C-alpha positions as protocol buffer text, in pm:
chain_id: "A"
residue {
  index: 1
  type: MET
  ca { x: 10832 y: 8072 z: 9534 }
}
residue {
  index: 2
  type: MET
  ca { x: 10668 y: 8241 z: 9811 }
}
residue {
  index: 3
  type: THR
  ca { x: 10305 y: 8378 z: 9735 }
}
residue {
  index: 4
  type: TYR
  ca { x: 10275 y: 8744 z: 9900 }
}
residue {
  index: 5
  type: LEU
  ca { x: 9890 y: 8870 z: 10018 }
}
residue {
  index: 6
  type: GLU
  ca { x: 9790 y: 9204 z: 9923 }
}
residue {
  index: 7
  type: PHE
  ca { x: 9891 y: 9357 z: 10238 }
}
residue {
  index: 8
  type: GLU
  ca { x: 10220 y: 9195 z: 10218 }
}
residue {
  index: 9
  type: LYS
  ca { x: 10310 y: 9389 z: 9879 }
}
residue {
  index: 10
  type: PRO
  ca { x: 10585 y: 9622 z: 10053 }
}
residue {
  index: 11
  type: LEU
  ca { x: 10741 y: 9339 z: 10212 }
}
residue {
  index: 12
  type: ALA
  ca { x: 10763 y: 9150 z: 9869 }
}
residue {
  index: 13
  type: GLU
  ca { x: 10946 y: 9442 z: 9740 }
}
residue {
  index: 14
  type: ILE
  ca { x: 11213 y: 9473 z: 9996 }
}
residue {
  index: 15
  type: GLU
  ca { x: 11270 y: 9061 z: 9978 }
}
residue {
  index: 16
  type: GLY
  ca { x: 11277 y: 9087 z: 9610 }
}
residue {
  index: 17
  type: LYS
  ca { x: 11541 y: 9330 z: 9607 }
}
residue {
  index: 18
  type: ALA
  ca { x: 11740 y: 9159 z: 9835 }
}
residue {
  index: 19
  type: GLU
  ca { x: 11726 y: 8826 z: 9647 }
}
residue {
  index: 20
  type: GLU
  ca { x: 11800 y: 9035 z: 9331 }
}
residue {
  index: 21
  type: LEU
  ca { x: 12100 y: 9166 z: 9486 }
}
residue {
  index: 22
  type: ARG
  ca { x: 12228 y: 8809 z: 9576 }
}
residue {
  index: 23
  type: ALA
  ca { x: 12127 y: 8674 z: 9238 }
}
residue {
  index: 24
  type: MET
  ca { x: 12375 y: 8949 z: 9094 }
}
residue {
  index: 25
  type: ALA
  ca { x: 12656 y: 8814 z: 9335 }
}
residue {
  index: 26
  type: ARG
  ca { x: 12627 y: 8493 z: 9230 }
}
residue {
  index: 27
  type: LYS
  ca { x: 12658 y: 8571 z: 8859 }
}
residue {
  index: 28
  type: SER
  ca { x: 12944 y: 8813 z: 8897 }
}
residue {
  index: 29
  type: GLU
  ca { x: 13234 y: 8666 z: 9085 }
}
residue {
  index: 30
  type: GLY
  ca { x: 13402 y: 8909 z: 9359 }
}
residue {
  index: 31
  type: MET
  ca { x: 13108 y: 9106 z: 9364 }
}
residue {
  index: 32
  type: ASP
  ca { x: 13011 y: 9179 z: 9774 }
}
residue {
  index: 33
  type: VAL
  ca { x: 12644 y: 9244 z: 9812 }
}
residue {
  index: 34
  type: GLU
  ca { x: 12605 y: 9093 z: 10151 }
}
residue {
  index: 35
  type: LYS
  ca { x: 12594 y: 9373 z: 10372 }
}
residue {
  index: 36
  type: GLU
  ca { x: 12336 y: 9563 z: 10162 }
}
residue {
  index: 37
  type: ALA
  ca { x: 12134 y: 9227 z: 10141 }
}
residue {
  index: 38
  type: ALA
  ca { x: 12172 y: 9183 z: 10519 }
}
residue {
  index: 39
  type: ALA
  ca { x: 12032 y: 9527 z: 10563 }
}
residue {
  index: 40
  type: LEU
  ca { x: 11743 y: 9444 z: 10342 }
}
residue {
  index: 41
  type: ASP
  ca { x: 11657 y: 9139 z: 10535 }
}
residue {
  index: 42
  type: LYS
  ca { x: 11663 y: 9347 z: 10860 }
}
residue {
  index: 43
  type: LYS
  ca { x: 11414 y: 9574 z: 10727 }
}
residue {
  index: 44
  type: ALA
  ca { x: 11202 y: 9283 z: 10586 }
}
residue {
  index: 45
  type: ALA
  ca { x: 11209 y: 9117 z: 10940 }
}
residue {
  index: 46
  type: ASP
  ca { x: 11095 y: 9429 z: 11105 }
}
residue {
  index: 47
  type: LEU
  ca { x: 10843 y: 9501 z: 10844 }
}
residue {
  index: 48
  type: LEU
  ca { x: 10712 y: 9162 z: 10881 }
}
residue {
  index: 49
  type: ARG
  ca { x: 10691 y: 9176 z: 11245 }
}
residue {
  index: 50
  type: ASP
  ca { x: 10501 y: 9503 z: 11252 }
}
residue {
  index: 51
  type: LEU
  ca { x: 10260 y: 9365 z: 10969 }
}
residue {
  index: 52
  type: TYR
  ca { x: 10151 y: 9062 z: 11190 }
}
residue {
  index: 53
  type: LYS
  ca { x: 10160 y: 9269 z: 11508 }
}
residue {
  index: 54
  type: ASN
  ca { x: 9823 y: 9323 z: 11489 }
}
residue {
  index: 55
  type: LEU
  ca { x: 9631 y: 9203 z: 11221 }
}
residue {
  index: 56
  type: ASP
  ca { x: 9265 y: 9320 z: 11168 }
}
residue {
  index: 57
  type: PRO
  ca { x: 8990 y: 9048 z: 11153 }
}
residue {
  index: 58
  type: TRP
  ca { x: 8979 y: 9086 z: 10741 }
}
residue {
  index: 59
  type: ARG
  ca { x: 9367 y: 9044 z: 10731 }
}
residue {
  index: 60
  type: LYS
  ca { x: 9342 y: 8735 z: 10955 }
}
residue {
  index: 61
  type: CYS
  ca { x: 9095 y: 8604 z: 10701 }
}
residue {
  index: 62
  type: LEU
  ca { x: 9351 y: 8640 z: 10400 }
}
residue {
  index: 63
  type: VAL
  ca { x: 9607 y: 8458 z: 10578 }
}
residue {
  index: 64
  type: ALA
  ca { x: 9377 y: 8177 z: 10713 }
}
residue {
  index: 65
  type: ARG
  ca { x: 9302 y: 8144 z: 10349 }
}
residue {
  index: 66
  type: HIS
  ca { x: 9683 y: 8154 z: 10234 }
}
residue {
  index: 67
  type: PRO
  ca { x: 9707 y: 7889 z: 9946 }
}
residue {
  index: 68
  type: ASP
  ca { x: 10069 y: 7800 z: 10074 }
}
residue {
  index: 69
  type: ARG
  ca { x: 9926 y: 7724 z: 10444 }
}
residue {
  index: 70
  type: PRO
  ca { x: 9973 y: 7345 z: 10533 }
}
residue {
  index: 71
  type: HIS
  ca { x: 9667 y: 7132 z: 10472 }
}
residue {
  index: 72
  type: CYS
  ca { x: 9507 y: 6847 z: 10644 }
}
residue {
  index: 73
  type: LYS
  ca { x: 9715 y: 6607 z: 10400 }
}
residue {
  index: 74
  type: ASP
  ca { x: 10036 y: 6788 z: 10506 }
}
residue {
  index: 75
  type: TYR
  ca { x: 9956 y: 6728 z: 10883 }
}
residue {
  index: 76
  type: ILE
  ca { x: 9882 y: 6362 z: 10855 }
}
residue {
  index: 77
  type: GLU
  ca { x: 10192 y: 6315 z: 10679 }
}
residue {
  index: 78
  type: ALA
  ca { x: 10414 y: 6477 z: 10974 }
}
residue {
  index: 79
  type: LEU
  ca { x: 10233 y: 6408 z: 11271 }
}
residue {
  index: 80
  type: PHE
  ca { x: 10064 y: 6058 z: 11238 }
}
residue {
  index: 81
  type: THR
  ca { x: 10243 y: 5710 z: 11135 }
}
residue {
  index: 82
  type: GLU
  ca { x: 10092 y: 5405 z: 10980 }
}
residue {
  index: 83
  type: TYR
  ca { x: 9784 y: 5602 z: 10835 }
}
residue {
  index: 84
  type: THR
  ca { x: 9561 y: 5399 z: 10667 }
}
residue {
  index: 85
  type: PRO
  ca { x: 9251 y: 5601 z: 10494 }
}
residue {
  index: 86
  type: LEU
  ca { x: 8962 y: 5452 z: 10479 }
}
residue {
  index: 87
  type: ALA
  ca { x: 8717 y: 5545 z: 10208 }
}
residue {
  index: 88
  type: GLY
  ca { x: 8337 y: 5614 z: 10127 }
}
residue {
  index: 89
  type: ASP
  ca { x: 8007 y: 5674 z: 10325 }
}
residue {
  index: 90
  type: ARG
  ca { x: 7875 y: 5295 z: 10241 }
}
residue {
  index: 91
  type: ASN
  ca { x: 7572 y: 5480 z: 10093 }
}
residue {
  index: 92
  type: PHE
  ca { x: 7693 y: 5682 z: 9810 }
}
residue {
  index: 93
  type: ALA
  ca { x: 8027 y: 5767 z: 9716 }
}
residue {
  index: 94
  type: ASP
  ca { x: 8346 y: 5883 z: 9846 }
}
residue {
  index: 95
  type: ASP
  ca { x: 8379 y: 6256 z: 9915 }
}
residue {
  index: 96
  type: HIS
  ca { x: 8755 y: 6354 z: 9869 }
}
residue {
  index: 97
  type: ALA
  ca { x: 8682 y: 6699 z: 10060 }
}
residue {
  index: 98
  type: VAL
  ca { x: 8710 y: 6466 z: 10365 }
}
residue {
  index: 99
  type: MET
  ca { x: 9012 y: 6239 z: 10415 }
}
residue {
  index: 100
  type: GLY
  ca { x: 9020 y: 6035 z: 10759 }
}
residue {
  index: 101
  type: GLY
  ca { x: 9158 y: 5692 z: 10868 }
}
residue {
  index: 102
  type: LEU
  ca { x: 9295 y: 5489 z: 11117 }
}
residue {
  index: 103
  type: ALA
  ca { x: 9670 y: 5619 z: 11234 }
}
residue {
  index: 104
  type: ARG
  ca { x: 9901 y: 5672 z: 11519 }
}
residue {
  index: 105
  type: PHE
  ca { x: 10003 y: 5986 z: 11713 }
}
residue {
  index: 106
  type: ASN
  ca { x: 10290 y: 5943 z: 11919 }
}
residue {
  index: 107
  type: ASP
  ca { x: 10238 y: 5548 z: 11913 }
}
residue {
  index: 108
  type: THR
  ca { x: 9883 y: 5608 z: 12018 }
}
residue {
  index: 109
  type: PRO
  ca { x: 9580 y: 5435 z: 11817 }
}
residue {
  index: 110
  type: VAL
  ca { x: 9383 y: 5722 z: 11700 }
}
residue {
  index: 111
  type: VAL
  ca { x: 9114 y: 5809 z: 11420 }
}
residue {
  index: 112
  type: VAL
  ca { x: 9183 y: 6117 z: 11221 }
}
residue {
  index: 113
  type: ILE
  ca { x: 8975 y: 6328 z: 11000 }
}
residue {
  index: 114
  type: GLY
  ca { x: 8990 y: 6627 z: 10794 }
}
residue {
  index: 115
  type: HIS
  ca { x: 8934 y: 6874 z: 10544 }
}
residue {
  index: 116
  type: GLU
  ca { x: 9129 y: 6885 z: 10241 }
}
residue {
  index: 117
  type: LYS
  ca { x: 9151 y: 7167 z: 10016 }
}
residue {
  index: 118
  type: GLY
  ca { x: 9436 y: 7043 z: 9791 }
}
residue {
  index: 119
  type: HIS
  ca { x: 9736 y: 7266 z: 9696 }
}
residue {
  index: 120
  type: ASP
  ca { x: 9720 y: 7309 z: 9303 }
}
residue {
  index: 121
  type: THR
  ca { x: 9449 y: 7355 z: 9044 }
}
residue {
  index: 122
  type: LYS
  ca { x: 9427 y: 6987 z: 8989 }
}
residue {
  index: 123
  type: THR
  ca { x: 9405 y: 6900 z: 9352 }
}
residue {
  index: 124
  type: ARG
  ca { x: 9185 y: 7193 z: 9434 }
}
residue {
  index: 125
  type: ILE
  ca { x: 8906 y: 7060 z: 9173 }
}
residue {
  index: 126
  type: GLU
  ca { x: 8946 y: 6692 z: 9308 }
}
residue {
  index: 127
  type: HIS
  ca { x: 8895 y: 6753 z: 9666 }
}
residue {
  index: 128
  type: ASN
  ca { x: 8642 y: 7046 z: 9594 }
}
residue {
  index: 129
  type: PHE
  ca { x: 8816 y: 7327 z: 9776 }
}
residue {
  index: 130
  type: GLY
  ca { x: 8747 y: 7137 z: 10091 }
}
residue {
  index: 131
  type: MET
  ca { x: 8382 y: 7169 z: 10053 }
}
residue {
  index: 132
  type: ALA
  ca { x: 8249 y: 6869 z: 10182 }
}
residue {
  index: 133
  type: ARG
  ca { x: 7905 y: 6690 z: 10035 }
}
residue {
  index: 134
  type: PRO
  ca { x: 7685 y: 6505 z: 10246 }
}
residue {
  index: 135
  type: GLU
  ca { x: 7883 y: 6152 z: 10176 }
}
residue {
  index: 136
  type: GLY
  ca { x: 8179 y: 6333 z: 10343 }
}
residue {
  index: 137
  type: TYR
  ca { x: 7989 y: 6394 z: 10658 }
}
residue {
  index: 138
  type: ARG
  ca { x: 7846 y: 6056 z: 10632 }
}
residue {
  index: 139
  type: LYS
  ca { x: 8206 y: 5916 z: 10614 }
}
residue {
  index: 140
  type: ALA
  ca { x: 8330 y: 6136 z: 10924 }
}
residue {
  index: 141
  type: ILE
  ca { x: 8028 y: 5962 z: 11086 }
}
residue {
  index: 142
  type: ARG
  ca { x: 8136 y: 5607 z: 10991 }
}
residue {
  index: 143
  type: LEU
  ca { x: 8502 y: 5689 z: 11136 }
}
residue {
  index: 144
  type: MET
  ca { x: 8361 y: 5808 z: 11465 }
}
residue {
  index: 145
  type: GLU
  ca { x: 8159 y: 5529 z: 11524 }
}
residue {
  index: 146
  type: LEU
  ca { x: 8437 y: 5300 z: 11455 }
}
residue {
  index: 147
  type: ALA
  ca { x: 8650 y: 5497 z: 11685 }
}
residue {
  index: 148
  type: ASP
  ca { x: 8380 y: 5470 z: 11951 }
}
residue {
  index: 149
  type: ARG
  ca { x: 8349 y: 5083 z: 11925 }
}
residue {
  index: 150
  type: PHE
  ca { x: 8745 y: 5018 z: 11945 }
}
residue {
  index: 151
  type: GLY
  ca { x: 8802 y: 5316 z: 12194 }
}
residue {
  index: 152
  type: LEU
  ca { x: 9031 y: 5522 z: 11982 }
}
residue {
  index: 153
  type: PRO
  ca { x: 9074 y: 5912 z: 12032 }
}
residue {
  index: 154
  type: VAL
  ca { x: 8934 y: 6119 z: 11741 }
}
residue {
  index: 155
  type: ILE
  ca { x: 9136 y: 6407 z: 11612 }
}
residue {
  index: 156
  type: THR
  ca { x: 8972 y: 6627 z: 11359 }
}
residue {
  index: 157
  type: LEU
  ca { x: 9151 y: 6883 z: 11124 }
}
residue {
  index: 158
  type: ILE
  ca { x: 8936 y: 7160 z: 11039 }
}
residue {
  index: 159
  type: ASP
  ca { x: 8983 y: 7388 z: 10712 }
}
residue {
  index: 160
  type: THR
  ca { x: 8671 y: 7445 z: 10497 }
}
residue {
  index: 161
  type: PRO
  ca { x: 8510 y: 7752 z: 10354 }
}
residue {
  index: 162
  type: GLY
  ca { x: 8186 y: 7572 z: 10433 }
}
residue {
  index: 163
  type: ALA
  ca { x: 7964 y: 7271 z: 10323 }
}
residue {
  index: 164
  type: TYR
  ca { x: 7917 y: 7247 z: 9963 }
}
residue {
  index: 165
  type: PRO
  ca { x: 7620 y: 7428 z: 9870 }
}
residue {
  index: 166
  type: GLY
  ca { x: 7531 y: 7272 z: 9511 }
}
residue {
  index: 167
  type: LYS
  ca { x: 7194 y: 7123 z: 9400 }
}
residue {
  index: 168
  type: GLY
  ca { x: 7305 y: 6763 z: 9419 }
}
residue {
  index: 169
  type: ALA
  ca { x: 7428 y: 6784 z: 9763 }
}
residue {
  index: 170
  type: GLU
  ca { x: 7099 y: 6928 z: 9894 }
}
residue {
  index: 171
  type: GLU
  ca { x: 6914 y: 6666 z: 9721 }
}
residue {
  index: 172
  type: ARG
  ca { x: 7124 y: 6407 z: 9915 }
}
residue {
  index: 173
  type: GLY
  ca { x: 7068 y: 6573 z: 10239 }
}
residue {
  index: 174
  type: GLN
  ca { x: 7333 y: 6815 z: 10332 }
}
residue {
  index: 175
  type: SER
  ca { x: 7179 y: 6993 z: 10618 }
}
residue {
  index: 176
  type: GLU
  ca { x: 7069 y: 6624 z: 10777 }
}
residue {
  index: 177
  type: ALA
  ca { x: 7440 y: 6495 z: 10721 }
}
residue {
  index: 178
  type: ILE
  ca { x: 7603 y: 6804 z: 10896 }
}
residue {
  index: 179
  type: ALA
  ca { x: 7312 y: 6758 z: 11186 }
}
residue {
  index: 180
  type: ARG
  ca { x: 7397 y: 6422 z: 11268 }
}
residue {
  index: 181
  type: SER
  ca { x: 7791 y: 6450 z: 11215 }
}
residue {
  index: 182
  type: THR
  ca { x: 7758 y: 6729 z: 11505 }
}
residue {
  index: 183
  type: MET
  ca { x: 7510 y: 6503 z: 11678 }
}
residue {
  index: 184
  type: LYS
  ca { x: 7821 y: 6200 z: 11658 }
}
residue {
  index: 185
  type: CYS
  ca { x: 8071 y: 6432 z: 11779 }
}
residue {
  index: 186
  type: LEU
  ca { x: 7831 y: 6456 z: 12130 }
}
residue {
  index: 187
  type: GLU
  ca { x: 7782 y: 6084 z: 12139 }
}
residue {
  index: 188
  type: ILE
  ca { x: 8116 y: 5934 z: 12126 }
}
residue {
  index: 189
  type: LYS
  ca { x: 8261 y: 5813 z: 12447 }
}
residue {
  index: 190
  type: VAL
  ca { x: 8598 y: 5870 z: 12339 }
}
residue {
  index: 191
  type: PRO
  ca { x: 8835 y: 6192 z: 12327 }
}
residue {
  index: 192
  type: LEU
  ca { x: 8760 y: 6420 z: 12064 }
}
residue {
  index: 193
  type: ILE
  ca { x: 8990 y: 6680 z: 11999 }
}
residue {
  index: 194
  type: SER
  ca { x: 8938 y: 6943 z: 11724 }
}
residue {
  index: 195
  type: VAL
  ca { x: 9202 y: 7204 z: 11555 }
}
residue {
  index: 196
  type: VAL
  ca { x: 9105 y: 7451 z: 11312 }
}
residue {
  index: 197
  type: ILE
  ca { x: 9432 y: 7487 z: 11080 }
}
residue {
  index: 198
  type: GLY
  ca { x: 9280 y: 7731 z: 10825 }
}
residue {
  index: 199
  type: GLU
  ca { x: 8936 y: 7796 z: 10776 }
}
residue {
  index: 200
  type: GLY
  ca { x: 8646 y: 7694 z: 10991 }
}
residue {
  index: 201
  type: GLY
  ca { x: 8344 y: 7773 z: 10777 }
}
residue {
  index: 202
  type: SER
  ca { x: 7955 y: 7764 z: 10894 }
}
residue {
  index: 203
  type: GLY
  ca { x: 7791 y: 7419 z: 10987 }
}
residue {
  index: 204
  type: GLY
  ca { x: 8069 y: 7268 z: 10762 }
}
residue {
  index: 205
  type: ALA
  ca { x: 8336 y: 7308 z: 11055 }
}
residue {
  index: 206
  type: VAL
  ca { x: 8097 y: 7265 z: 11344 }
}
residue {
  index: 207
  type: ALA
  ca { x: 8026 y: 6882 z: 11187 }
}
residue {
  index: 208
  type: PHE
  ca { x: 8394 y: 6823 z: 11314 }
}
residue {
  index: 209
  type: ALA
  ca { x: 8477 y: 7064 z: 11570 }
}
residue {
  index: 210
  type: THR
  ca { x: 8216 y: 7025 z: 11829 }
}
residue {
  index: 211
  type: GLY
  ca { x: 8500 y: 6840 z: 12068 }
}
residue {
  index: 212
  type: ASP
  ca { x: 8588 y: 6792 z: 12417 }
}
residue {
  index: 213
  type: ARG
  ca { x: 8896 y: 7049 z: 12334 }
}
residue {
  index: 214
  type: VAL
  ca { x: 8913 y: 7291 z: 12006 }
}
residue {
  index: 215
  type: ALA
  ca { x: 9209 y: 7452 z: 11931 }
}
residue {
  index: 216
  type: MET
  ca { x: 9300 y: 7728 z: 11647 }
}
residue {
  index: 217
  type: LEU
  ca { x: 9609 y: 7817 z: 11497 }
}
residue {
  index: 218
  type: GLU
  ca { x: 9703 y: 8191 z: 11559 }
}
residue {
  index: 219
  type: HIS
  ca { x: 9557 y: 8336 z: 11242 }
}
residue {
  index: 220
  type: SER
  ca { x: 9270 y: 8071 z: 11155 }
}
residue {
  index: 221
  type: ILE
  ca { x: 8923 y: 8175 z: 11151 }
}
residue {
  index: 222
  type: TYR
  ca { x: 8587 y: 8014 z: 11295 }
}
residue {
  index: 223
  type: SER
  ca { x: 8260 y: 8163 z: 11204 }
}
residue {
  index: 224
  type: VAL
  ca { x: 7897 y: 8089 z: 11102 }
}
residue {
  index: 225
  type: ILE
  ca { x: 7927 y: 8242 z: 10773 }
}
residue {
  index: 226
  type: SER
  ca { x: 8220 y: 8378 z: 10545 }
}
residue {
  index: 227
  type: PRO
  ca { x: 8265 y: 8819 z: 10557 }
}
residue {
  index: 228
  type: GLU
  ca { x: 8147 y: 8787 z: 10210 }
}
residue {
  index: 229
  type: GLY
  ca { x: 7829 y: 8606 z: 10275 }
}
residue {
  index: 230
  type: CYS
  ca { x: 7760 y: 8792 z: 10570 }
}
residue {
  index: 231
  type: ALA
  ca { x: 7805 y: 9127 z: 10358 }
}
residue {
  index: 232
  type: SER
  ca { x: 7566 y: 8997 z: 10095 }
}
residue {
  index: 233
  type: ILE
  ca { x: 7300 y: 8929 z: 10339 }
}
residue {
  index: 234
  type: LEU
  ca { x: 7314 y: 9217 z: 10580 }
}
residue {
  index: 235
  type: TRP
  ca { x: 7436 y: 9500 z: 10341 }
}
residue {
  index: 236
  type: LYS
  ca { x: 7350 y: 9350 z: 9995 }
}
residue {
  index: 237
  type: ASP
  ca { x: 7689 y: 9428 z: 9932 }
}
residue {
  index: 238
  type: ALA
  ca { x: 7997 y: 9168 z: 9899 }
}
residue {
  index: 239
  type: GLU
  ca { x: 8243 y: 9460 z: 9932 }
}
residue {
  index: 240
  type: LYS
  ca { x: 8139 y: 9522 z: 10266 }
}
residue {
  index: 241
  type: MET
  ca { x: 8361 y: 9217 z: 10392 }
}
residue {
  index: 242
  type: ARG
  ca { x: 8575 y: 9396 z: 10596 }
}
residue {
  index: 243
  type: GLU
  ca { x: 8319 y: 9558 z: 10810 }
}
residue {
  index: 244
  type: ALA
  ca { x: 8160 y: 9184 z: 10846 }
}
residue {
  index: 245
  type: ALA
  ca { x: 8453 y: 9047 z: 10945 }
}
residue {
  index: 246
  type: GLU
  ca { x: 8512 y: 9290 z: 11236 }
}
residue {
  index: 247
  type: SER
  ca { x: 8123 y: 9218 z: 11369 }
}
residue {
  index: 248
  type: LEU
  ca { x: 8176 y: 8828 z: 11332 }
}
residue {
  index: 249
  type: ARG
  ca { x: 8418 y: 8794 z: 11591 }
}
residue {
  index: 250
  type: LEU
  ca { x: 8570 y: 8497 z: 11395 }
}
residue {
  index: 251
  type: THR
  ca { x: 8922 y: 8535 z: 11487 }
}
residue {
  index: 252
  type: ALA
  ca { x: 9082 y: 8247 z: 11748 }
}
residue {
  index: 253
  type: GLN
  ca { x: 9157 y: 8568 z: 12005 }
}
residue {
  index: 254
  type: ASP
  ca { x: 8808 y: 8701 z: 11997 }
}
residue {
  index: 255
  type: LEU
  ca { x: 8665 y: 8320 z: 12003 }
}
residue {
  index: 256
  type: LEU
  ca { x: 8888 y: 8250 z: 12319 }
}
residue {
  index: 257
  type: LYS
  ca { x: 8728 y: 8549 z: 12479 }
}
residue {
  index: 258
  type: LEU
  ca { x: 8409 y: 8399 z: 12435 }
}
residue {
  index: 259
  type: GLY
  ca { x: 8482 y: 8052 z: 12531 }
}
residue {
  index: 260
  type: VAL
  ca { x: 8374 y: 7912 z: 12219 }
}
residue {
  index: 261
  type: ILE
  ca { x: 8766 y: 7735 z: 12174 }
}
residue {
  index: 262
  type: ASP
  ca { x: 8997 y: 7636 z: 12452 }
}
residue {
  index: 263
  type: ARG
  ca { x: 9346 y: 7700 z: 12295 }
}
residue {
  index: 264
  type: ILE
  ca { x: 9525 y: 7910 z: 12060 }
}
residue {
  index: 265
  type: VAL
  ca { x: 9842 y: 7747 z: 11884 }
}
residue {
  index: 266
  type: THR
  ca { x: 10106 y: 8004 z: 11830 }
}
residue {
  index: 267
  type: GLU
  ca { x: 10217 y: 8044 z: 11418 }
}
residue {
  index: 268
  type: PRO
  ca { x: 10574 y: 8129 z: 11321 }
}
residue {
  index: 269
  type: LEU
  ca { x: 10577 y: 8482 z: 11230 }
}
residue {
  index: 270
  type: GLY
  ca { x: 10459 y: 8574 z: 10881 }
}
residue {
  index: 271
  type: GLY
  ca { x: 10169 y: 8275 z: 10964 }
}
residue {
  index: 272
  type: ALA
  ca { x: 10214 y: 7908 z: 10895 }
}
residue {
  index: 273
  type: GLN
  ca { x: 10265 y: 7937 z: 10504 }
}
residue {
  index: 274
  type: ARG
  ca { x: 10633 y: 8132 z: 10606 }
}
residue {
  index: 275
  type: ASP
  ca { x: 10751 y: 7805 z: 10776 }
}
residue {
  index: 276
  type: PRO
  ca { x: 10513 y: 7521 z: 10743 }
}
residue {
  index: 277
  type: GLY
  ca { x: 10724 y: 7266 z: 10948 }
}
residue {
  index: 278
  type: ALA
  ca { x: 10708 y: 7483 z: 11256 }
}
residue {
  index: 279
  type: ALA
  ca { x: 10325 y: 7547 z: 11218 }
}
residue {
  index: 280
  type: ILE
  ca { x: 10273 y: 7127 z: 11208 }
}
residue {
  index: 281
  type: ALA
  ca { x: 10497 y: 7075 z: 11493 }
}
residue {
  index: 282
  type: ALA
  ca { x: 10339 y: 7327 z: 11743 }
}
residue {
  index: 283
  type: VAL
  ca { x: 9995 y: 7160 z: 11639 }
}
residue {
  index: 284
  type: GLY
  ca { x: 10136 y: 6815 z: 11703 }
}
residue {
  index: 285
  type: SER
  ca { x: 10285 y: 6956 z: 12031 }
}
residue {
  index: 286
  type: GLU
  ca { x: 9907 y: 7098 z: 12117 }
}
residue {
  index: 287
  type: ILE
  ca { x: 9779 y: 6785 z: 12049 }
}
residue {
  index: 288
  type: ALA
  ca { x: 9980 y: 6576 z: 12257 }
}
residue {
  index: 289
  type: LEU
  ca { x: 9891 y: 6812 z: 12541 }
}
residue {
  index: 290
  type: LEU
  ca { x: 9536 y: 6807 z: 12483 }
}
residue {
  index: 291
  type: LEU
  ca { x: 9529 y: 6410 z: 12465 }
}
residue {
  index: 292
  type: ASP
  ca { x: 9710 y: 6372 z: 12787 }
}
residue {
  index: 293
  type: ASP
  ca { x: 9487 y: 6617 z: 12959 }
}
residue {
  index: 294
  type: LEU
  ca { x: 9157 y: 6397 z: 12857 }
}
residue {
  index: 295
  type: ARG
  ca { x: 9361 y: 6055 z: 12891 }
}
residue {
  index: 296
  type: GLY
  ca { x: 9159 y: 5873 z: 13173 }
}
residue {
  index: 297
  type: LYS
  ca { x: 8830 y: 6068 z: 13156 }
}
residue {
  index: 298
  type: SER
  ca { x: 8652 y: 5884 z: 12928 }
}
residue {
  index: 299
  type: ALA
  ca { x: 8386 y: 5802 z: 13207 }
}
residue {
  index: 300
  type: ASP
  ca { x: 8253 y: 6171 z: 13206 }
}
residue {
  index: 301
  type: LEU
  ca { x: 8345 y: 6285 z: 12825 }
}
residue {
  index: 302
  type: VAL
  ca { x: 7984 y: 6281 z: 12702 }
}
residue {
  index: 303
  type: SER
  ca { x: 7826 y: 6446 z: 12989 }
}
residue {
  index: 304
  type: ALA
  ca { x: 8113 y: 6691 z: 13003 }
}
residue {
  index: 305
  type: ARG
  ca { x: 8110 y: 6765 z: 12633 }
}
residue {
  index: 306
  type: ARG
  ca { x: 7738 y: 6841 z: 12659 }
}
residue {
  index: 307
  type: ARG
  ca { x: 7769 y: 7079 z: 12950 }
}
residue {
  index: 308
  type: LYS
  ca { x: 8035 y: 7259 z: 12773 }
}
residue {
  index: 309
  type: TYR
  ca { x: 7836 y: 7330 z: 12452 }
}
residue {
  index: 310
  type: LEU
  ca { x: 7490 y: 7401 z: 12641 }
}
residue {
  index: 311
  type: ALA
  ca { x: 7658 y: 7638 z: 12865 }
}
residue {
  index: 312
  type: MET
  ca { x: 7808 y: 7853 z: 12549 }
}
residue {
  index: 313
  type: GLY
  ca { x: 7411 y: 7856 z: 12445 }
}
residue {
  index: 314
  type: ALA
  ca { x: 7308 y: 7995 z: 12795 }
}
residue {
  index: 315
  type: LYS
  ca { x: 7580 y: 8246 z: 12769 }
}
residue {
  index: 316
  type: GLY
  ca { x: 7440 y: 8358 z: 12435 }
}
residue {
  index: 317
  type: LEU
  ca { x: 7097 y: 8394 z: 12563 }
}
residue {
  index: 318
  type: ALA
  ca { x: 7215 y: 8596 z: 12861 }
}
residue {
  index: 319
  type: ALA
  ca { x: 7413 y: 8821 z: 12654 }
}
């Protein structure tokens, strides 16, 4: 059953009426409602196009967080073969908010790492809503070191509101683990491709997304802080999240202009949640293009990667 966002309520009414008509026709033989239902379908399609033509940043946040968007597990199952999950940080525990392992992408051996949010109450709790603890970042470091040792490209899928801010996580060195994961992204001598598939929140996202090439789905977001957190700090009022979303420049379109990301992956009309298969296929095509682009450049990857991120800092200081 489709989950509608707040701004999609008019669309829900029209699509609901079309479905009601068809349900009545199924119960009553000889009842012909297809003409009326088709007219409603067209009206719904036009409204959907209008709604998604120019989404403001806050609505982009809502779409990026949509519970029906495909998650890391869905991408891995659809795009990768021979996936062998690797667990644990060899220090404290296995963090289920981060999944990763060895796999093949288009028959190329790779290491894939990503945040997993879960798809229902049970799995969301199990995966801690995609909010990694230190052991999750240390697991990612271990997998990146493995990839580097065996010359395997790394593909990361980012979808997290941010790193878990709990007391235990801070006691076990959350900030140090995030910093080391970010540093490891800069150190490995193999291609690193990052794709923001939903939320790219704070250092928890940067720790996986400091790649040679960074792509974002059209309606995903990537920011140093959530709009609600930003509003709470700047205005002492979380309800000002719309103003914060505007100011943070967190959309894929803004970040491409700023040079923070390299590519935008087009989503199906109405967002990835309306056609997960098409969204996953689009991401797969983008990863294939980026892998081809980086193939044969391993000799200069580390220095080029460092120059890329140092240039961003220099541009920010100049501004």
